[in-house]
C-alpha positions as CSV (number, residue, x, y, z in Angstrom):
1,X,118.5,-28.7,27.2
2,X,115.2,-27.5,26.5
3,X,114.4,-30.4,24.3
4,X,114.8,-32.8,27.2
5,X,112.6,-30.8,29.5
6,X,109.0,-31.8,29.5
7,X,107.1,-29.1,27.8
8,X,103.7,-28.1,28.8
9,X,101.0,-29.2,26.4
10,X,99.3,-26.4,24.7
11,X,96.0,-25.7,26.5
12,X,93.0,-26.9,24.5
13,X,89.8,-24.9,24.3
14,X,86.8,-26.6,25.7
15,X,84.9,-28.5,23.0
16,X,82.3,-26.4,21.3
17,X,78.9,-27.7,20.4
18,X,78.7,-29.1,16.9
19,X,78.0,-26.4,14.4
20,X,74.9,-28.3,13.2
21,X,73.0,-28.1,16.4
22,X,71.7,-24.6,16.0
23,X,70.8,-24.8,12.3
24,X,69.1,-28.1,12.9
25,X,66.8,-26.5,15.4
26,X,66.1,-23.6,13.1
27,X,65.3,-25.9,10.2
28,X,63.0,-28.0,12.3
29,X,61.0,-24.9,13.4
30,X,60.9,-23.7,9.8
31,X,59.6,-27.0,8.7
32,X,56.8,-27.0,11.3
33,X,55.7,-23.4,10.2
34,X,55.8,-24.4,6.6
35,X,53.8,-27.5,7.2
36,X,51.2,-25.5,9.2
37,X,51.1,-22.9,6.4
38,X,50.6,-25.6,3.8
39,X,47.8,-27.2,5.8
40,X,46.1,-23.8,6.1
41,X,46.5,-23.3,2.3
42,X,45.0,-26.8,1.6
43,X,42.0,-26.0,3.8
44,X,41.5,-22.6,2.3
45,X,41.8,-24.0,-1.3
46,X,39.3,-26.8,-0.5
47,X,36.9,-24.2,1.0
48,X,37.3,-21.9,-2.1
49,X,36.7,-24.9,-4.4
50,X,33.6,-25.9,-2.5
51,X,32.3,-22.3,-2.7
52,X,32.9,-22.1,-6.4
53,X,31.2,-25.4,-7.0
54,X,28.2,-24.3,-4.9
55,X,28.0,-21.0,-6.8
56,X,28.1,-22.8,-10.2
57,X,25.4,-25.2,-9.0
58,X,23.3,-22.3,-7.7
59,X,23.6,-20.5,-11.1
60,X,22.5,-23.7,-12.9
61,X,19.6,-24.3,-10.5
62,X,18.5,-20.6,-11.0
63,X,18.3,-21.3,-14.7
64,X,16.2,-24.4,-14.2
65,X,13.6,-22.6,-12.0
66,X,11.5,-21.3,-15.0
67,X,11.4,-24.8,-16.4
68,X,10.2,-26.1,-13.1
69,X,7.5,-23.4,-12.9
70,X,6.3,-24.2,-16.5
71,X,6.1,-27.8,-15.6
72,X,4.2,-27.1,-12.4
73,X,1.7,-25.0,-14.5
74,X,1.2,-28.0,-16.8
75,X,0.8,-30.3,-13.9
76,X,-2.0,-28.2,-12.4
77,X,-3.8,-28.2,-15.8
78,X,-3.9,-32.0,-16.0
79,X,-5.3,-32.2,-12.4
80,X,-8.9,-32.5,-13.8
81,X,-8.0,-35.8,-15.6
82,X,-9.1,-39.1,-13.9
83,X,-6.5,-40.5,-11.4
84,X,-5.7,-43.5,-13.6
85,X,-5.2,-41.5,-16.8
86,X,-1.7,-42.2,-18.2
87,X,-0.9,-38.5,-18.9
88,X,-1.8,-37.6,-15.3
89,X,0.2,-40.4,-13.9
90,X,3.2,-39.4,-16.1
91,X,3.0,-35.8,-15.0
92,X,2.7,-36.9,-11.3
93,X,5.8,-39.1,-11.7
94,X,7.7,-36.2,-13.2
95,X,6.6,-34.0,-10.3
96,X,8.0,-36.5,-7.8
97,X,11.2,-36.6,-9.7
98,X,11.5,-32.8,-9.7
99,X,10.9,-32.7,-6.0
100,X,13.5,-35.5,-5.4
101,X,16.0,-33.7,-7.5
102,X,15.5,-30.4,-5.8
103,X,15.7,-32.0,-2.3
104,X,18.9,-33.8,-3.3
105,X,20.5,-30.6,-4.5
106,X,19.6,-28.8,-1.2
107,X,16.9,-26.6,-2.7
108,X,14.0,-25.8,-0.4
109,X,10.9,-23.8,-1.2
110,X,10.4,-20.7,1.0
111,X,6.9,-19.3,0.9
112,X,3.9,-21.1,2.2
113,X,0.4,-19.8,2.6
114,X,-0.4,-19.1,6.3
115,X,3.2,-18.7,7.4
116,X,4.4,-15.3,8.6
117,X,5.8,-13.0,6.0
118,X,9.6,-12.7,6.2
119,X,11.0,-9.7,4.3
120,X,14.5,-11.2,4.0
121,X,13.2,-14.2,2.0
122,X,10.2,-12.8,0.2
123,X,9.0,-9.7,-1.7
124,X,5.5,-8.5,-0.9
125,X,3.8,-7.6,-4.2
126,X,0.3,-7.0,-2.8
127,X,-2.0,-7.0,0.2
128,X,-5.2,-9.0,0.9
129,X,-7.6,-8.6,3.8
130,X,-6.8,-10.6,6.9
131,X,-9.2,-13.4,7.9
132,X,-9.4,-15.7,10.8
133,X,-7.3,-18.4,9.1
134,X,-4.9,-15.8,7.7
135,X,-3.9,-13.4,10.5
136,X,-2.3,-10.0,9.9
137,X,1.2,-10.4,8.4
138,X,0.7,-13.9,7.1
139,X,1.3,-15.0,3.5
140,X,-2.1,-15.0,1.8
141,X,-1.0,-16.1,-1.6
142,X,2.2,-17.2,-3.3
143,X,2.6,-15.5,-6.6
144,X,6.0,-16.9,-7.4
145,X,7.7,-19.4,-5.2
146,X,11.2,-18.6,-3.8
147,X,13.9,-21.0,-3.0
148,X,16.7,-21.4,-0.5
149,X,19.9,-23.2,-1.5
150,X,22.3,-24.4,1.3
151,X,21.0,-21.8,3.7
152,X,21.5,-19.0,1.1
153,X,18.7,-17.4,-1.0
154,X,18.5,-18.8,-4.5
155,X,15.5,-16.6,-5.4
156,X,13.2,-14.5,-3.3
157,X,9.5,-15.4,-3.2
158,X,6.8,-13.0,-4.5
159,X,3.8,-13.1,-2.2
160,X,0.6,-11.3,-1.3
161,X,0.5,-10.5,2.5
162,X,-2.7,-10.5,4.6
163,X,-3.2,-7.1,6.3
164,X,-5.8,-6.2,8.8
165,X,-8.1,-3.2,8.0
166,X,-6.4,0.1,8.7
167,X,-7.7,2.5,11.4
168,X,-10.1,5.1,10.0
169,X,-9.1,8.7,10.1
170,X,-7.6,11.3,7.9
171,X,-4.1,9.8,7.9
172,X,-5.3,6.3,6.9
173,X,-7.8,7.5,4.2
174,X,-6.8,7.4,0.6
175,X,-7.4,10.2,-1.9
176,X,-11.1,9.2,-2.3
177,X,-11.6,8.6,1.5
178,X,-11.1,4.9,1.1
179,X,-9.5,3.6,4.2
180,X,-8.8,0.0,3.0
181,X,-6.5,1.0,0.1
182,X,-6.2,-0.7,-3.2
183,X,-6.0,-4.5,-3.3
184,X,-3.4,-5.8,-5.7
185,X,-4.0,-9.2,-7.3
186,X,-1.7,-11.4,-9.3
């Protein structure tokens, strides 16, 4: 009888890999990409936050510059007082505090008499004759100090630039035949 005969066991298919292996690998890769994206976002957000803070500080410092200039004008007017005068000592103390504050904030003055004129940092508002100590193209006078803030320009300087005499001839002569041109003072 067929029941007594040994029957062949149904053939089993070879074991397949667990269904979780492929999705696990996919989730792991996705996690790595998301983590990298999040790190990039964090860095970009920190950079944007720092730029916004620096921009706000720059705007505040720009507003303080007229106060600084008014103070420096007052400081120069008390320079004639004796060195031990309390008013002069107080103004000198405030000047040191202003200088320390600006240095701490990263503000640097730009223009200096005798240094070469740099058009990207200063505006030439006039010319003065060049001399031995002030060669052609050097800053002869600082009309309004400019400032640099963390490598960027907070405010350009206004300067008078030393210029050597122009060559004589019809092209260099002005309307009245003046070859030196007008001199502009502050």
